[in-house]
TORPA-268698 format. One record per residue (C-alpha): x, y, z; residue in three letters; residue number from 0. Coordinates in pm, whole numbers. Example, Ala and Ser with C-alpha at 12.3 -4.5 7.8 and 13.67 -1.06 7.14 Angstrom:
residues 2
xx 1230 yy -450 zz 780 aa ALA i 0
xx 1367 yy -106 zz 714 aa SER i 1
//
This chain:
residues 493
xx -2 yy 1 zz -5 aa MET i 0
xx 145 yy 336 zz -99 aa ARG i 1
xx 122 yy 588 zz 195 aa ILE i 2
xx 166 yy 958 zz 143 aa ALA i 3
xx 515 yy 1086 zz 251 aa SER i 4
xx 517 yy 1159 zz 621 aa LEU i 5
xx 779 yy 1421 zz 614 aa GLY i 6
xx 681 yy 1550 zz 960 aa LEU i 7
xx 735 yy 1206 zz 1113 aa LEU i 8
xx 1087 yy 1170 zz 973 aa ALA i 9
xx 1224 yy 1385 zz 1243 aa VAL i 10
xx 1120 yy 1130 zz 1508 aa HIS i 11
xx 1318 yy 821 zz 1598 aa ARG i 12
xx 1045 yy 577 zz 1513 aa ARG i 13
xx 788 yy 587 zz 1234 aa SER i 14
xx 448 yy 428 zz 1206 aa MET i 15
xx 428 yy 53 zz 1145 aa THR i 16
xx 111 yy -113 zz 1031 aa ASP i 17
xx -1 yy -467 zz 1064 aa VAL i 18
xx -343 yy -552 zz 929 aa SER i 19
xx -529 yy -875 zz 878 aa GLY i 20
xx -868 yy -1050 zz 833 aa PHE i 21
xx -980 yy -1376 zz 993 aa LYS i 22
xx -1298 yy -1583 zz 1000 aa ASN i 23
xx -1449 yy -1693 zz 1332 aa ARG i 24
xx -1648 yy -2019 zz 1283 aa PRO i 25
xx -1987 yy -2059 zz 1434 aa SER i 26
xx -2109 yy -2373 zz 1622 aa ALA i 27
xx -2212 yy -2514 zz 1283 aa THR i 28
xx -1862 yy -2483 zz 1139 aa GLY i 29
xx -1979 yy -2207 zz 895 aa ILE i 30
xx -1789 yy -1883 zz 918 aa SER i 31
xx -2030 yy -1635 zz 1055 aa ASN i 32
xx -1827 yy -1361 zz 1214 aa VAL i 33
xx -1533 yy -1192 zz 1030 aa LEU i 34
xx -1253 yy -1012 zz 1213 aa THR i 35
xx -1014 yy -728 zz 1115 aa PHE i 36
xx -716 yy -607 zz 1309 aa THR i 37
xx -495 yy -301 zz 1236 aa HIS i 38
xx -193 yy -198 zz 1446 aa GLN i 39
xx 40 yy 103 zz 1443 aa SER i 40
xx 332 yy 207 zz 1661 aa ILE i 41
xx 272 yy 565 zz 1790 aa LEU i 42
xx 550 yy 790 zz 1920 aa ASN i 43
xx 352 yy 874 zz 2238 aa VAL i 44
xx 255 yy 688 zz 2553 aa THR i 45
xx -68 yy 480 zz 2566 aa PRO i 46
xx -219 yy 748 zz 2796 aa ASN i 47
xx -139 yy 1031 zz 2551 aa GLU i 48
xx -296 yy 837 zz 2263 aa ALA i 49
xx -601 yy 746 zz 2469 aa PHE i 50
xx -661 yy 1103 zz 2580 aa GLU i 51
xx -644 yy 1222 zz 2236 aa TRP i 52
xx -925 yy 986 zz 2137 aa HIS i 53
xx -1127 yy 1094 zz 2440 aa GLU i 54
xx -1130 yy 1462 zz 2351 aa ARG i 55
xx -1393 yy 1650 zz 2143 aa ALA i 56
xx -1296 yy 1653 zz 1773 aa GLY i 57
xx -1132 yy 1318 zz 1759 aa ALA i 58
xx -1416 yy 1140 zz 1581 aa PHE i 59
xx -1427 yy 1426 zz 1315 aa GLU i 60
xx -1049 yy 1387 zz 1261 aa ARG i 61
xx -1079 yy 1006 zz 1211 aa LEU i 62
xx -1368 yy 1024 zz 962 aa SER i 63
xx -1226 yy 951 zz 613 aa PRO i 64
xx -1272 yy 1247 zz 383 aa PRO i 65
xx -1412 yy 1034 zz 114 aa TRP i 66
xx -1701 yy 911 zz 336 aa GLU i 67
xx -2008 yy 1135 zz 360 aa ARG i 68
xx -2085 yy 1114 zz 734 aa ILE i 69
xx -2319 yy 1339 zz 931 aa GLU i 70
xx -2345 yy 1320 zz 1314 aa VAL i 71
xx -2720 yy 1341 zz 1391 aa LEU i 72
xx -2697 yy 1295 zz 1764 aa GLU i 73
xx -2414 yy 1242 zz 2017 aa ARG i 74
xx -2450 yy 1160 zz 2389 aa THR i 75
xx -2122 yy 1193 zz 2582 aa GLY i 76
xx -1796 yy 1077 zz 2450 aa GLY i 77
xx -1645 yy 720 zz 2466 aa ILE i 78
xx -1736 yy 607 zz 2815 aa ARG i 79
xx -1976 yy 315 zz 2880 aa ASP i 80
xx -2331 yy 406 zz 2776 aa GLY i 81
xx -2238 yy 694 zz 2550 aa ASP i 82
xx -2401 yy 686 zz 2213 aa ARG i 83
xx -2354 yy 815 zz 1860 aa LEU i 84
xx -2608 yy 831 zz 1577 aa HIS i 85
xx -2467 yy 878 zz 1228 aa LEU i 86
xx -2603 yy 916 zz 878 aa LYS i 87
xx -2389 yy 781 zz 602 aa LEU i 88
xx -2453 yy 859 zz 232 aa ARG i 89
xx -2356 yy 629 zz -52 aa ARG i 90
xx -2469 yy 779 zz -381 aa GLY i 91
xx -2850 yy 813 zz -367 aa PRO i 92
xx -2866 yy 594 zz -55 aa PHE i 93
xx -2863 yy 686 zz 311 aa GLN i 94
xx -2766 yy 450 zz 597 aa VAL i 95
xx -2835 yy 526 zz 968 aa HIS i 96
xx -2590 yy 389 zz 1219 aa TRP i 97
xx -2634 yy 384 zz 1599 aa GLU i 98
xx -2358 yy 268 zz 1821 aa ALA i 99
xx -2306 yy 253 zz 2202 aa GLU i 100
xx -1971 yy 260 zz 2381 aa HIS i 101
xx -1875 yy -16 zz 2623 aa ARG i 102
xx -1566 yy -174 zz 2783 aa GLY i 103
xx -1416 yy 161 zz 2884 aa TYR i 104
xx -1088 yy 121 zz 3058 aa THR i 105
xx -895 yy 453 zz 3107 aa PRO i 106
xx -573 yy 462 zz 2915 aa GLY i 107
xx -623 yy 108 zz 2776 aa ARG i 108
xx -932 yy 54 zz 2570 aa GLN i 109
xx -1285 yy 134 zz 2468 aa PHE i 110
xx -1535 yy -35 zz 2239 aa ARG i 111
xx -1822 yy 70 zz 2022 aa ASP i 112
xx -2098 yy -174 zz 1932 aa GLU i 113
xx -2367 yy -130 zz 1664 aa GLN i 114
xx -2723 yy -98 zz 1797 aa LEU i 115
xx -2877 yy -33 zz 1450 aa LYS i 116
xx -2695 yy -20 zz 1116 aa GLY i 117
xx -2583 yy -193 zz 804 aa PRO i 118
xx -2424 yy -497 zz 971 aa PHE i 119
xx -2573 yy -797 zz 1129 aa SER i 120
xx -2312 yy -752 zz 1398 aa GLN i 121
xx -2036 yy -502 zz 1465 aa TRP i 122
xx -1802 yy -463 zz 1762 aa SER i 123
xx -1493 yy -235 zz 1737 aa HIS i 124
xx -1240 yy -243 zz 2014 aa THR i 125
xx -974 yy 32 zz 2040 aa HIS i 126
xx -674 yy -89 zz 2230 aa ARG i 127
xx -364 yy 115 zz 2354 aa PHE i 128
xx -74 yy -102 zz 2459 aa LYS i 129
xx 274 yy -4 zz 2578 aa PRO i 130
xx 575 yy -120 zz 2373 aa ASP i 131
xx 926 yy -200 zz 2494 aa ALA i 132
xx 1044 yy 156 zz 2439 aa GLU i 133
xx 776 yy 339 zz 2624 aa GLY i 134
xx 570 yy 428 zz 2325 aa HIS i 135
xx 235 yy 279 zz 2232 aa SER i 136
xx 75 yy 28 zz 2002 aa ILE i 137
xx -265 yy 139 zz 1876 aa LEU i 138
xx -475 yy -155 zz 1780 aa GLU i 139
xx -820 yy -152 zz 1620 aa ASP i 140
xx -988 yy -489 zz 1636 aa HIS i 141
xx -1328 yy -533 zz 1457 aa VAL i 142
xx -1566 yy -827 zz 1469 aa GLU i 143
xx -1845 yy -809 zz 1227 aa TYR i 144
xx -2108 yy -1011 zz 1040 aa ALA i 145
xx -2256 yy -905 zz 706 aa LEU i 146
xx -2632 yy -917 zz 640 aa PRO i 147
xx -2807 yy -1190 zz 435 aa LEU i 148
xx -2584 yy -1466 zz 569 aa GLY i 149
xx -2390 yy -1658 zz 304 aa LEU i 150
xx -2522 yy -1438 zz 17 aa VAL i 151
xx -2393 yy -1127 zz 200 aa GLY i 152
xx -2053 yy -1276 zz 263 aa ARG i 153
xx -2020 yy -1382 zz -106 aa LEU i 154
xx -2129 yy -1037 zz -239 aa LEU i 155
xx -2000 yy -802 zz 26 aa GLY i 156
xx -1696 yy -952 zz 189 aa ARG i 157
xx -1432 yy -823 zz -57 aa SER i 158
xx -1580 yy -469 zz -72 aa TYR i 159
xx -1601 yy -451 zz 316 aa THR i 160
xx -1244 yy -570 zz 358 aa GLU i 161
xx -1113 yy -318 zz 107 aa ARG i 162
xx -1319 yy -39 zz 276 aa ALA i 163
xx -1183 yy -131 zz 621 aa LEU i 164
xx -819 yy -128 zz 502 aa ARG i 165
xx -862 yy 214 zz 350 aa GLN i 166
xx -1054 yy 351 zz 651 aa MET i 167
xx -798 yy 231 zz 911 aa PHE i 168
xx -501 yy 330 zz 699 aa ALA i 169
xx -642 yy 681 zz 707 aa HIS i 170
xx -737 yy 668 zz 1079 aa ARG i 171
xx -396 yy 556 zz 1197 aa HIS i 172
xx -209 yy 795 zz 970 aa GLN i 173
xx -420 yy 1087 zz 1102 aa THR i 174
xx -379 yy 986 zz 1464 aa THR i 175
xx -2 yy 963 zz 1423 aa GLN i 176
xx 38 yy 1289 zz 1242 aa ALA i 177
xx -188 yy 1483 zz 1480 aa ASP i 178
xx -15 yy 1345 zz 1794 aa LEU i 179
xx 325 yy 1444 zz 1649 aa VAL i 180
xx 217 yy 1785 zz 1559 aa ARG i 181
xx 60 yy 1855 zz 1898 aa HIS i 182
xx 366 yy 1718 zz 2084 aa LYS i 183
xx 581 yy 1968 zz 1897 aa ARG i 184
xx 418 yy 2258 zz 2069 aa PHE i 185
xx 304 yy 2090 zz 2393 aa ALA i 186
xx 522 yy 2320 zz 2590 aa ASP i 187
xx 307 yy 2618 zz 2489 aa ARG i 188
xx 11 yy 2478 zz 2698 aa GLY i 189
xx -365 yy 2475 zz 2604 aa ALA i 190
xx -468 yy 2783 zz 2406 aa GLN i 191
xx -797 yy 2963 zz 2379 aa ARG i 192
xx -865 yy 3024 zz 2016 aa VAL i 193
xx -1146 yy 3226 zz 1872 aa ALA i 194
xx -1246 yy 3137 zz 1520 aa MET i 195
xx -1465 yy 3276 zz 1245 aa THR i 196
xx -1579 yy 3041 zz 962 aa GLY i 197
xx -1557 yy 2741 zz 1197 aa SER i 198
xx -1826 yy 2555 zz 1011 aa SER i 199
xx -1649 yy 2565 zz 667 aa GLY i 200
xx -1422 yy 2321 zz 492 aa LEU i 201
xx -1101 yy 2439 zz 671 aa VAL i 202
xx -1265 yy 2569 zz 986 aa GLY i 203
xx -1452 yy 2245 zz 1082 aa SER i 204
xx -1142 yy 2034 zz 1055 aa GLN i 205
xx -910 yy 2296 zz 1215 aa LEU i 206
xx -1157 yy 2309 zz 1513 aa THR i 207
xx -1166 yy 1936 zz 1548 aa ALA i 208
xx -773 yy 1936 zz 1527 aa PHE i 209
xx -735 yy 2199 zz 1795 aa LEU i 210
xx -993 yy 2063 zz 2030 aa THR i 211
xx -858 yy 1707 zz 2006 aa SER i 212
xx -522 yy 1856 zz 2091 aa GLY i 213
xx -649 yy 1994 zz 2420 aa GLY i 214
xx -719 yy 2358 zz 2308 aa HIS i 215
xx -1044 yy 2545 zz 2349 aa HIS i 216
xx -1206 yy 2691 zz 2038 aa VAL i 217
xx -1463 yy 2967 zz 2074 aa SER i 218
xx -1671 yy 2970 zz 1755 aa ARG i 219
xx -1770 yy 3319 zz 1641 aa MET i 220
xx -2128 yy 3294 zz 1526 aa VAL i 221
xx -2386 yy 3527 zz 1373 aa ARG i 222
xx -2680 yy 3394 zz 1575 aa ARG i 223
xx -2747 yy 3407 zz 1952 aa ALA i 224
xx -2466 yy 3189 zz 2113 aa PRO i 225
xx -2591 yy 2862 zz 2261 aa SER i 226
xx -2583 yy 2851 zz 2645 aa PRO i 227
xx -2253 yy 2736 zz 2794 aa ASP i 228
xx -2099 yy 2677 zz 2445 aa SER i 229
xx -1829 yy 2945 zz 2472 aa GLY i 230
xx -1946 yy 3084 zz 2142 aa GLU i 231
xx -1886 yy 3455 zz 2063 aa VAL i 232
xx -2151 yy 3667 zz 1879 aa PHE i 233
xx -2051 yy 3885 zz 1583 aa TRP i 234
xx -2245 yy 4014 zz 1281 aa ASN i 235
xx -2015 yy 4178 zz 1025 aa PRO i 236
xx -2321 yy 4287 zz 811 aa GLU i 237
xx -2446 yy 4496 zz 1098 aa ARG i 238
xx -2096 yy 4589 zz 1233 aa GLY i 239
xx -2160 yy 4410 zz 1564 aa GLU i 240
xx -1909 yy 4219 zz 1773 aa THR i 241
xx -1926 yy 4099 zz 2139 aa ASP i 242
xx -1587 yy 4250 zz 2216 aa THR i 243
xx -1594 yy 4155 zz 2586 aa ALA i 244
xx -1624 yy 3786 zz 2503 aa ALA i 245
xx -1290 yy 3807 zz 2314 aa LEU i 246
xx -1090 yy 3931 zz 2613 aa GLU i 247
xx -805 yy 3696 zz 2698 aa GLY i 248
xx -804 yy 3483 zz 2387 aa VAL i 249
xx -464 yy 3369 zz 2286 aa ASP i 250
xx -517 yy 3358 zz 1916 aa ALA i 251
xx -778 yy 3445 zz 1658 aa VAL i 252
xx -825 yy 3252 zz 1325 aa VAL i 253
xx -1034 yy 3448 zz 1076 aa HIS i 254
xx -1163 yy 3228 zz 795 aa LEU i 255
xx -1509 yy 3376 zz 719 aa ALA i 256
xx -1597 yy 3496 zz 371 aa GLY i 257
xx -1833 yy 3422 zz 95 aa GLU i 258
xx -1735 yy 3136 zz -135 aa ASN i 259
xx -1575 yy 3282 zz -438 aa ILE i 260
xx -1619 yy 2984 zz -661 aa ALA i 261
xx -1993 yy 2913 zz -601 aa ALA i 262
xx -2115 yy 3073 zz -924 aa GLY i 263
xx -2070 yy 3342 zz -1191 aa ARG i 264
xx -1943 yy 3676 zz -1076 aa TRP i 265
xx -2232 yy 3915 zz -1130 aa THR i 266
xx -2187 yy 4271 zz -1023 aa LYS i 267
xx -2396 yy 4207 zz -704 aa ALA i 268
xx -2202 yy 3892 zz -624 aa ARG i 269
xx -1866 yy 4058 zz -663 aa LYS i 270
xx -1980 yy 4329 zz -427 aa GLU i 271
xx -2097 yy 4068 zz -178 aa SER i 272
xx -1762 yy 3869 zz -203 aa ILE i 273
xx -1553 yy 4184 zz -142 aa ALA i 274
xx -1768 yy 4311 zz 152 aa ARG i 275
xx -1775 yy 3976 zz 323 aa SER i 276
xx -1395 yy 3968 zz 335 aa ARG i 277
xx -1296 yy 4327 zz 364 aa ILE i 278
xx -1564 yy 4457 zz 595 aa ASP i 279
xx -1558 yy 4155 zz 817 aa GLY i 280
xx -1182 yy 4161 zz 851 aa THR i 281
xx -1187 yy 4529 zz 943 aa ARG i 282
xx -1461 yy 4483 zz 1198 aa LEU i 283
xx -1281 yy 4197 zz 1363 aa LEU i 284
xx -940 yy 4383 zz 1361 aa SER i 285
xx -1091 yy 4694 zz 1514 aa GLU i 286
xx -1253 yy 4489 zz 1786 aa ALA i 287
xx -930 yy 4320 zz 1875 aa LEU i 288
xx -743 yy 4641 zz 1873 aa SER i 289
xx -976 yy 4771 zz 2159 aa LYS i 290
xx -914 yy 4481 zz 2392 aa LEU i 291
xx -727 yy 4526 zz 2719 aa SER i 292
xx -582 yy 4176 zz 2678 aa LYS i 293
xx -553 yy 4134 zz 2300 aa PRO i 294
xx -453 yy 3801 zz 2145 aa PRO i 295
xx -87 yy 3720 zz 2061 aa ARG i 296
xx -173 yy 3658 zz 1694 aa VAL i 297
xx -441 yy 3717 zz 1437 aa LEU i 298
xx -425 yy 3449 zz 1159 aa LEU i 299
xx -633 yy 3596 zz 873 aa ALA i 300
xx -718 yy 3401 zz 562 aa ALA i 301
xx -615 yy 3551 zz 230 aa SER i 302
xx -549 yy 3388 zz -111 aa ALA i 303
xx -279 yy 3351 zz -369 aa ILE i 304
xx -513 yy 3533 zz -605 aa GLY i 305
xx -318 yy 3831 zz -460 aa TYR i 306
xx -35 yy 3770 zz -710 aa TYR i 307
xx -257 yy 3783 zz -1021 aa GLY i 308
xx -217 yy 3584 zz -1342 aa ASP i 309
xx 166 yy 3537 zz -1372 aa ARG i 310
xx 229 yy 3246 zz -1618 aa GLY i 311
xx 524 yy 3027 zz -1510 aa ASN i 312
xx 696 yy 3301 zz -1304 aa GLU i 313
xx 799 yy 3161 zz -961 aa ILE i 314
xx 628 yy 3354 zz -675 aa LEU i 315
xx 717 yy 3384 zz -314 aa THR i 316
xx 583 yy 3607 zz -37 aa GLU i 317
xx 831 yy 3867 zz -153 aa ASP i 318
xx 665 yy 3894 zz -502 aa SER i 319
xx 443 yy 4199 zz -552 aa PRO i 320
xx 79 yy 4187 zz -670 aa ALA i 321
xx 38 yy 4271 zz -1033 aa LYS i 322
xx -255 yy 4380 zz -1237 aa GLY i 323
xx -612 yy 4471 zz -1130 aa HIS i 324
xx -798 yy 4144 zz -1164 aa ALA i 325
xx -1102 yy 4138 zz -939 aa PHE i 326
xx -958 yy 3872 zz -699 aa ILE i 327
xx -624 yy 4050 zz -682 aa THR i 328
xx -783 yy 4379 zz -576 aa ASP i 329
xx -997 yy 4199 zz -324 aa VAL i 330
xx -692 yy 4032 zz -168 aa CYS i 331
xx -502 yy 4361 zz -141 aa ARG i 332
xx -784 yy 4532 zz 49 aa GLU i 333
xx -858 yy 4215 zz 241 aa TRP i 334
xx -503 yy 4206 zz 387 aa GLU i 335
xx -502 yy 4591 zz 437 aa ASP i 336
xx -812 yy 4556 zz 657 aa ALA i 337
xx -605 yy 4388 zz 935 aa THR i 338
xx -409 yy 4716 zz 994 aa LYS i 339
xx -596 yy 4814 zz 1319 aa PRO i 340
xx -489 yy 4484 zz 1473 aa ALA i 341
xx -128 yy 4529 zz 1355 aa GLU i 342
xx -113 yy 4880 zz 1480 aa GLU i 343
xx -234 yy 4755 zz 1820 aa ALA i 344
xx 79 yy 4536 zz 1844 aa GLY i 345
xx -90 yy 4208 zz 1748 aa ILE i 346
xx 120 yy 3980 zz 1532 aa ARG i 347
xx -78 yy 3945 zz 1202 aa VAL i 348
xx -26 yy 3652 zz 967 aa VAL i 349
xx -198 yy 3657 zz 621 aa HIS i 350
xx -263 yy 3293 zz 530 aa LEU i 351
xx -242 yy 3311 zz 142 aa ARG i 352
xx -436 yy 2994 zz 63 aa LEU i 353
xx -385 yy 2805 zz -261 aa GLY i 354
xx -636 yy 2547 zz -386 aa VAL i 355
xx -721 yy 2337 zz -92 aa VAL i 356
xx -761 yy 1972 zz -181 aa LEU i 357
xx -1015 yy 1771 zz 17 aa SER i 358
xx -1273 yy 1514 zz -89 aa ARG i 359
xx -1506 yy 1675 zz 169 aa SER i 360
xx -1544 yy 1996 zz -22 aa GLY i 361
xx -1397 yy 2259 zz -251 aa GLY i 362
xx -1249 yy 2206 zz -595 aa ALA i 363
xx -1162 yy 1832 zz -559 aa LEU i 364
xx -1509 yy 1739 zz -437 aa ALA i 365
xx -1658 yy 1918 zz -744 aa LYS i 366
xx -1414 yy 1745 zz -980 aa MET i 367
xx -1437 yy 1386 zz -843 aa THR i 368
xx -1777 yy 1291 zz -994 aa THR i 369
xx -1712 yy 1398 zz -1357 aa PRO i 370
xx -1365 yy 1248 zz -1345 aa PHE i 371
xx -1498 yy 929 zz -1204 aa SER i 372
xx -1736 yy 906 zz -1493 aa LEU i 373
xx -1445 yy 952 zz -1735 aa GLY i 374
xx -1552 yy 1301 zz -1829 aa LEU i 375
xx -1247 yy 1483 zz -1698 aa GLY i 376
xx -1012 yy 1681 zz -1923 aa GLY i 377
xx -761 yy 1957 zz -1948 aa VAL i 378
xx -883 yy 2314 zz -1921 aa LEU i 379
xx -773 yy 2534 zz -2223 aa SER i 380
xx -409 yy 2459 zz -2313 aa HIS i 381
xx -338 yy 2308 zz -1963 aa GLY i 382
xx -11 yy 2505 zz -1919 aa ARG i 383
xx -157 yy 2730 zz -1645 aa GLN i 384
xx -9 yy 2654 zz -1299 aa TYR i 385
xx -217 yy 2533 zz -1015 aa MET i 386
xx -72 yy 2597 zz -663 aa SER i 387
xx -251 yy 2350 zz -438 aa TRP i 388
xx -225 yy 2224 zz -80 aa ILE i 389
xx -381 yy 1937 zz 113 aa SER i 390
xx -633 yy 2017 zz 379 aa LEU i 391
xx -420 yy 1836 zz 635 aa GLU i 392
xx -126 yy 2069 zz 563 aa ASP i 393
xx -351 yy 2380 zz 581 aa VAL i 394
xx -433 yy 2273 zz 928 aa ILE i 395
xx -69 yy 2191 zz 1018 aa GLY i 396
xx 56 yy 2520 zz 864 aa ALA i 397
xx -197 yy 2719 zz 1057 aa THR i 398
xx -88 yy 2559 zz 1388 aa GLN i 399
xx 270 yy 2622 zz 1287 aa HIS i 400
xx 199 yy 2989 zz 1221 aa ALA i 401
xx 8 yy 3026 zz 1543 aa MET i 402
xx 311 yy 2924 zz 1754 aa PHE i 403
xx 603 yy 3048 zz 1534 aa THR i 404
xx 671 yy 3397 zz 1649 aa GLU i 405
xx 900 yy 3489 zz 1352 aa GLU i 406
xx 615 yy 3435 zz 1105 aa LEU i 407
xx 424 yy 3751 zz 1030 aa ARG i 408
xx 269 yy 3915 zz 724 aa GLY i 409
xx 199 yy 3702 zz 414 aa PRO i 410
xx 263 yy 3331 zz 439 aa VAL i 411
xx 187 yy 3116 zz 130 aa ASN i 412
xx -23 yy 2810 zz 228 aa LEU i 413
xx 65 yy 2603 zz -77 aa VAL i 414
xx 253 yy 2271 zz -126 aa ALA i 415
xx 608 yy 2299 zz -247 aa PRO i 416
xx 534 yy 2134 zz -578 aa ASN i 417
xx 286 yy 2332 zz -791 aa PRO i 418
xx 174 yy 2167 zz -1112 aa VAL i 419
xx 20 yy 2260 zz -1443 aa THR i 420
xx -348 yy 2198 zz -1507 aa ASN i 421
xx -240 yy 1925 zz -1758 aa ARG i 422
xx -35 yy 1751 zz -1488 aa THR i 423
xx -314 yy 1780 zz -1230 aa PHE i 424
xx -573 yy 1642 zz -1471 aa THR i 425
xx -358 yy 1339 zz -1575 aa LYS i 426
xx -269 yy 1263 zz -1207 aa THR i 427
xx -631 yy 1271 zz -1093 aa LEU i 428
xx -729 yy 1049 zz -1384 aa GLY i 429
xx -456 yy 801 zz -1291 aa ARG i 430
xx -563 yy 793 zz -924 aa VAL i 431
xx -924 yy 731 zz -1022 aa LEU i 432
xx -819 yy 491 zz -1310 aa ARG i 433
xx -1019 yy 689 zz -1562 aa ARG i 434
xx -929 yy 848 zz -1898 aa PRO i 435
xx -913 yy 1226 zz -1927 aa THR i 436
xx -1009 yy 1270 zz -2287 aa LEU i 437
xx -1245 yy 1555 zz -2281 aa PHE i 438
xx -1057 yy 1889 zz -2301 aa PRO i 439
xx -1252 yy 2205 zz -2218 aa VAL i 440
xx -1152 yy 2498 zz -2450 aa PRO i 441
xx -1094 yy 2839 zz -2299 aa ALA i 442
xx -1399 yy 2978 zz -2476 aa VAL i 443
xx -1625 yy 2719 zz -2303 aa ALA i 444
xx -1483 yy 2805 zz -1964 aa VAL i 445
xx -1540 yy 3177 zz -2018 aa LYS i 446
xx -1889 yy 3109 zz -2154 aa THR i 447
xx -1992 yy 2887 zz -1866 aa LEU i 448
xx -1824 yy 3066 zz -1581 aa PHE i 449
xx -1756 yy 3420 zz -1705 aa GLY i 450
xx -1498 yy 3624 zz -1517 aa GLN i 451
xx -1481 yy 3379 zz -1233 aa MET i 452
xx -1369 yy 3103 zz -1472 aa GLY i 453
xx -1124 yy 3330 zz -1647 aa GLU i 454
xx -950 yy 3431 zz -1325 aa GLU i 455
xx -973 yy 3109 zz -1120 aa LEU i 456
xx -959 yy 2838 zz -1382 aa LEU i 457
xx -749 yy 2988 zz -1658 aa LEU i 458
xx -521 yy 3208 zz -1453 aa GLY i 459
xx -180 yy 3084 zz -1367 aa SER i 460
xx 14 yy 3125 zz -1036 aa ALA i 461
xx 327 yy 2931 zz -964 aa ARG i 462
xx 352 yy 2988 zz -591 aa VAL i 463
xx 609 yy 2853 zz -345 aa LEU i 464
xx 578 yy 2833 zz 39 aa PRO i 465
xx 915 yy 3000 zz 110 aa LYS i 466
xx 836 yy 3129 zz 457 aa LYS i 467
xx 689 yy 2800 zz 572 aa LEU i 468
xx 986 yy 2605 zz 452 aa LEU i 469
xx 1243 yy 2851 zz 595 aa ASP i 470
xx 1076 yy 2845 zz 930 aa SER i 471
xx 1100 yy 2463 zz 955 aa GLY i 472
xx 745 yy 2348 zz 859 aa PHE i 473
xx 739 yy 1989 zz 733 aa LYS i 474
xx 462 yy 1896 zz 489 aa PHE i 475
xx 270 yy 1572 zz 529 aa LEU i 476
xx 170 yy 1576 zz 159 aa TYR i 477
xx 422 yy 1752 zz -65 aa PRO i 478
xx 335 yy 1524 zz -361 aa ASP i 479
xx 14 yy 1565 zz -558 aa LEU i 480
xx -52 yy 1199 zz -632 aa GLU i 481
xx -3 yy 1099 zz -263 aa ASP i 482
xx -242 yy 1372 zz -169 aa THR i 483
xx -513 yy 1264 zz -410 aa LEU i 484
xx -481 yy 898 zz -299 aa ARG i 485
xx -508 yy 992 zz 64 aa ALA i 486
xx -811 yy 1214 zz 7 aa GLU i 487
xx -994 yy 971 zz -218 aa LEU i 488
xx -898 yy 654 zz -35 aa GLY i 489
xx -731 yy 521 zz -347 aa ARG i 490
xx -413 yy 378 zz -190 aa PHE i 491
xx -209 yy 179 zz -438 aa SER i 492
//
């Protein structure tokens, strides 16, 4: 199985080791009724540290594979005996409800979830945390399950289920190891209180889960009345309102809110809405932070590599100036300028210039997966335009790195170190999905379908490098495009 390069883990003495296997457990009649699956990894932390990570809020969201469409409908407690979880899983046009109850809770050692209602005739999943000879831990997931429909179910569904379990637990263990290593790197900084806008978005939801499972507290900034005892903070950028008092004493603020720029054609009204959602919201938040008696150490404010404009194959770093007056370039300039009140108040401000964030859960990759899976993918225009991309996992890691790395300030490019052309991206995605990419889309078709949005976002070229991240010691989990796509799509080779 090809696993994405774990550059971050290379600095540690021991790397992850996986052992997986399937077995049959015979019934009293001698016919194999219950199947078993076991997956083990060595983690560079103690069993207690690994167990505590699983017990914190956000761990389930971090462990859910990005290629699975999972919605938590109801949750009671965490992983202790009697705690329950009700999920909805989507597979194409079908929906499956899954209810599970936790049992066998032994602090620092194990917990188990058992299916009450769901797609299996039987399901029992035991999570075990064992010490190894060198004081680290062995994470073991042991599953006992029975497929519905008896022999017919085993004949038709066993191969598919085994493949799905291998993919899922490869993802789960890799995420567990990477998250624990990243949190351990900054463990001496202590638990942080972080306020976050845009916490329900693609980046914000996973960043929130990452931080909370690492022991930090995230105060979501919401535009409705905050829920009781939730720690939420009210703000409404459209009306210029912020509960400034609730922000007193936060250690860091992550500002991700803004209208989706790729949701449709850029009409005049939509462009105005996009600009105002970013510029006005950022200015309102920055002014509120500047008035605090105990301001945060750092404001991490989202921006975009659209700042640089359409630059062909020119190599761009944080030192490269903006050029031209494309809509997105002008928005990025004003967006970043709107943080000046916070900067003038002595707050360290980092502009997270995001590239194309790759995740099966949303964004560009989620939109492309269906047509490419159907064999309808193809190169856009001549295909020579550069696409500066980054995995969602590295967005999360880079944001944490910027939060704690004092020398980082101003623009920081959140892109992988290996930008690719549209042609290379297209062929790589087709190879991962094992589908042809024979349907090119001419530039005129892109402009006709998407207008200015398509011209700037799909046909524009920006070859951007993450110079500041690399110079400050950040290690990418996914520097390679193919490894990223395989991890996000569950297509391990």
